[in-house]
C-alpha positions in Angstrom: 110.4 122.8 103.5 111.2 124.6 106.7 114.9 124.4 107.2 117.0 126.0 109.8 116.0 129.6 110.4 117.8 130.2 113.7 119.4 133.7 114.1 122.9 132.3 113.7 122.0 130.5 110.5 120.2 133.5 109.0 123.1 135.8 109.9 125.7 133.3 108.4 123.7 133.0 105.2 123.5 136.8 104.7 127.2 137.2 105.6 128.1 134.7 102.9 126.2 136.7 100.2 126.7 140.2 101.6 128.8 141.6 98.9 126.5 140.3 96.2 123.5 141.6 98.1 124.9 145.1 98.0 125.2 144.8 94.2 121.7 143.4 94.0 120.3 146.3 96.0 122.2 148.9 94.0 120.8 147.5 90.8 117.2 146.6 91.8 116.1 149.2 94.3 116.0 152.2 92.0 113.8 150.3 89.6 110.9 149.7 92.0 108.5 152.6 91.5 105.7 151.2 93.7 108.1 150.5 96.6 109.7 153.9 96.2 106.2 155.5 96.3 105.3 153.6 99.5 108.5 154.6 101.1 107.8 158.2 100.1 104.4 158.1 101.7 105.9 156.6 104.9 108.5 159.4 104.9 105.8 162.0 104.6 104.0 160.6 107.6 107.1 160.3 109.9 109.3 163.2 108.7 109.9 165.7 111.6 108.1 163.5 114.2 111.2 161.8 115.6 113.7 159.0 114.9 112.8 156.1 112.6 114.2 152.6 113.0 114.9 150.5 109.8 114.8 147.0 111.3 116.7 144.5 109.2 118.4 147.3 107.3 120.9 145.1 105.5 123.6 147.2 103.8 121.7 150.4 104.6 120.4 151.4 101.2 116.8 151.9 102.4 117.9 153.7 105.6 119.9 156.1 103.4 116.9 156.6 101.1 114.8 157.6 104.0 117.5 159.9 105.2 117.5 161.5 101.7 113.8 162.1 102.1 114.4 164.1 105.3 113.7 161.3 107.8 115.8 160.9 110.9 116.5 157.2 110.1 118.9 154.7 111.7 119.4 151.0 111.0 119.5 147.7 112.9 120.5 144.4 111.4 121.1 140.9 112.7 124.3 140.4 110.6 127.4 142.3 111.7 128.9 142.1 108.2 125.8 144.0 106.8 126.3 146.7 109.5 130.0 147.0 108.5 129.0 147.5 104.9 126.3 150.0 105.8 128.6 152.1 108.0 131.2 152.1 105.2 128.7 153.2 102.6 126.9 155.7 104.7 129.3 157.0 107.4 126.9 159.8 108.4 124.2 157.5 109.5 123.8 155.3 112.6 123.8 151.5 112.2 123.8 148.9 115.0 123.9 145.1 115.1 120.9 143.7 116.9 117.8 141.4 116.9 114.3 142.5 116.1 113.2 140.1 118.9 115.0 142.3 121.4 115.6 145.8 120.0 117.4 147.2 123.0 115.6 150.5 122.5 113.6 152.4 125.2 109.8 152.2 125.2 108.1 154.8 123.0 111.5 156.0 121.6 110.8 156.0 117.9 108.2 157.7 115.6 108.4 155.1 112.9 109.5 151.5 112.3 110.3 150.1 108.8 110.3 146.3 108.5 111.4 146.0 104.8 111.3 142.3 104.0 113.0 141.6 107.4 110.3 139.4 109.0 110.3 136.7 106.3 112.9 134.4 107.9 111.4 134.4 111.3 109.4 131.2 112.1 105.7 132.3 112.2 105.4 131.6 115.9 108.1 134.2 116.6 106.7 137.0 114.4 104.2 138.2 117.1 107.3 138.7 119.4 108.9 141.0 116.8 105.6 142.8 116.2 105.2 143.3 120.0 108.8 144.8 120.0 107.9 147.2 117.2 104.8 148.3 119.1 106.8 148.7 122.3 109.4 151.1 120.9 106.9 153.2 118.9 105.2 156.2 120.3 101.4 156.1 120.3 100.4 157.1 116.8 103.8 156.0 115.4 103.9 154.5 111.9 104.9 151.0 110.8 105.5 150.0 107.2 106.1 146.3 106.5 107.1 144.7 103.2 107.1 140.9 102.7 106.6 138.2 100.1 103.0 137.1 99.9 100.7 134.7 98.1 98.4 135.6 95.1 95.3 135.3 97.2 96.0 137.3 100.4 92.7 136.9 102.0 93.9 134.6 104.8 95.3 131.3 105.8 98.6 130.2 107.4 102.1 131.3 106.4 103.6 129.1 103.7 107.3 128.1 103.7 109.2 128.9 100.6 112.8 128.7 99.2 114.1 132.2 99.5 117.4 131.1 97.9 119.5 132.8 100.7 117.9 130.9 103.6 114.3 129.5 104.1 111.5 131.9 104.6 107.7 132.2 104.8 105.1 133.7 102.6 102.5 135.6 104.6 99.0 136.0 103.3 98.3 139.7 103.4 95.3 139.5 105.7 97.0 137.1 108.0 99.9 139.5 108.6 97.4 142.3 109.0 95.5 140.3 111.7 98.8 139.7 113.5 99.4 143.5 113.5 96.0 144.1 115.0 96.7 141.6 117.7 100.0 143.4 118.4 98.2 146.7 119.0 98.2 148.3 115.5 95.5 149.7 113.3 96.2 148.8 109.7 95.3 151.5 107.3 96.8 150.5 103.9 97.1 147.1 102.3 98.9 146.6 99.0 99.7 143.5 97.0 101.3 143.4 93.6 102.1 140.6 91.2 105.7 139.7 90.5 107.7 141.5 87.9 109.5 139.6 85.2 112.6 139.0 87.3 110.7 138.1 90.5 109.2 134.8 91.7 106.7 135.9 94.3 103.9 138.4 94.9 104.9 141.3 97.2 102.8 142.6 100.1 102.9 145.9 102.0 101.1 147.0 105.1 101.1 150.5 106.6 99.8 150.7 110.2 99.5 153.0 113.2 100.5 152.1 116.7 97.6 152.3 119.1 98.1 153.4 122.7 97.4 150.4 124.8 97.7 152.4 128.0 94.7 154.6 127.1 91.7 154.3 129.4 89.5 151.5 128.3 92.1 150.0 126.1 93.0 146.3 126.7 96.6 145.9 127.9 
């Protein structure tokens, strides 16, 4: 199963379920202690260092959570309807429609990037493009936190297609995604994988990384 994961198809799929997705996020997000803890660690690392981009922000609930933790967060999402909902729910925050493959942000303009389950619909060959964009917009030493569905054994292997229900996606072995981050210029510091809860179908993976300075003397460009 691969299916159509073009940007237009993904955006249309999320537009169709946007109102239900808001309700889902409102119900599920507060009941995820591990995820809230990881976001708290991320917030501690980036707070006061500059703006933070929540890429694939959906209806803005995680962007708002980071804002509540004292982070200068803003959101970008592929789906205009999600941006409309985010702006309506959190009028004090900045939300913009855009693609993670072309962020339209200046080089080294953000201190942190959050990719919270937003890479999973990209075909695997395009994920390095998104990771390169994340690296480009981050300051040297900036922080990246990724969340994504993974497989029980995260030691390696190729991404595996799966039925995400909204639109087709890929399960990334934890170490395969970590290797992709290293190739994009990141140093991976934290790897977390947890088993699915009773209402989940997949294992969840999380990677916390630091952007290396590729322009430093002796560093490959």
